[in-house]
C-alpha positions in Angstrom: 17.2 26.0 31.2 14.0 26.8 33.0 10.8 27.5 31.3 11.2 31.2 32.1 14.7 31.2 30.7 13.5 29.6 27.5 10.7 32.1 27.1 13.2 35.0 27.7 15.6 33.4 25.1 12.8 33.3 22.6 11.8 36.9 23.2 15.4 38.0 23.0 15.9 36.3 19.6 12.6 37.5 18.2 13.4 41.1 19.3 16.6 40.9 17.3 14.7 39.6 14.2 11.7 41.9 14.5 12.9 44.9 16.5 9.7 46.9 15.8 7.6 44.3 17.8 7.3 43.2 21.4 7.4 39.4 21.5 6.7 39.5 25.3 3.1 40.5 24.4 2.6 37.5 22.2 0.4 34.8 23.7 2.3 31.5 24.2 -0.1 29.6 22.0 -0.2 32.1 19.1 1.7 31.4 15.9 4.9 33.5 16.1 5.0 34.1 12.4 1.5 35.6 12.4 1.7 37.3 15.7 4.9 39.2 14.8 4.2 39.3 11.0 7.5 37.7 10.1 8.2 35.9 6.9 9.7 32.4 6.3 13.3 33.7 6.1 12.8 35.5 9.4 11.4 32.3 10.9 14.4 30.3 9.6 16.8 32.9 11.1 14.9 32.5 14.4 15.4 28.7 14.3 19.1 29.1 13.5 19.6 31.6 16.3 17.6 29.4 18.7 19.7 26.4 17.8 23.0 28.2 18.4 22.0 30.0 21.6 20.3 26.9 23.1 23.2 24.7 22.0 20.9 22.1 20.3 20.6 20.8 16.8 17.0 21.3 15.4 16.2 19.1 12.4 14.0 20.6 9.7 11.2 18.1 10.4 10.8 19.6 13.9 10.3 23.2 12.7 6.5 23.0 12.9 6.8 22.2 16.6 8.4 25.7 17.1 5.6 27.8 15.6 4.6 29.0 19.1 6.5 30.1 22.2 4.7 27.3 24.1 5.9 24.9 21.4 9.5 26.0 21.7 9.4 25.6 25.5 7.9 22.1 25.2 10.4 21.1 22.5 13.5 22.3 24.3 12.3 20.7 27.5 11.5 17.4 25.7 14.9 17.1 24.1 16.7 17.8 27.4 18.6 20.9 26.3 21.4 22.1 28.5 
């Protein structure tokens, strides 16, 4: 996946979790949880959906790396996702 595809995937998943928001307006470095006002369960649902749709296993200790869209892009790029 390209960086743009990863960003689109993140926005698609976040739109499903928080349909009243527009994740595309969220700065890449801003904390997703604060920027979209989602709780810990919503964030966990985001991680689960990201894992399934990207086809990667994300261990719990890596969750803090995924607090921002830029972090998700860097993480998926670094693990060599499909």
